[in-house]
N, C-alpha and C positions, 0 to 999 in steps of 0.2 A: 785858836790859842792866841792869847794876847800877851805880847812881850813889851816891857818898858825898861828903858835905860834908866837906872836909878840915879845917875849923876847928871843926865841931860834929859829934862822933861820933854823936849821936842823930839826925841828919838823914841818912837814906839811903833808898833805895828800889829796887825792881825794876820795870823797864818793858820793854814789847815794843819791838823796834827800829822798827817802823813808827810807833809812838806818838812815840818820841823824834825820829824824822825829821820828822814833821809839826810838832811843837813848834819844833824848831830852824829849820825853813824859815819858819814864821810869824815867828819872832824875827828872822831875817835880813831878811825883807821889811820888818819894822818898822824895823830899823836903816837900811836903804837909803832908806826914806821920810822919815827925819828931815831937817830942814833943815840946810844946811851952816853950819859955824861960820866965817863969813867974816872974823872978826877974827884968825884964826890964819893964819900963813904956813907953808905946807908946802914943803919942798924937793923932794919926790918927786912929780912930775906935778902941780904946783899948777894946771895948766890943766884938770884933770879933777875931777869930783866925788870926794870922799873914798873912797866905796866902790869906784869904778872904779880909783882909784890903788892901793888896798889889794889889789884882785883882781889887777892887773898885777904888783904886788910878790910876791904869793903865787906866781903862775905863773913869774915870773923866778927866785924862790928855789928852787922845786921842779922847774923846767925841764919842766913839763908843763901842759896845759890844766886849769884848775880843773874838778872834776867837775860843778859846778852852772852853768858858763858856758853860756848859752843856755837854761837851765832856769829859774833864778831871776834871773839878772843879764843 
């Protein structure tokens, strides 16, 4: 997999797909573990944690189950 920084042409690299998947999954776990920003008011599913609301929104937008539902979330 080839990745390119769109703002800095000198930053680019080639990575194996399993390596990219592992890093992305770790990053998603980190995002889900972050504490909620309770001072914000959300209109879309304010009763759910942000990550769950975002997951539902993704699924409703694409009209399919998220590929990581049940695996990471």
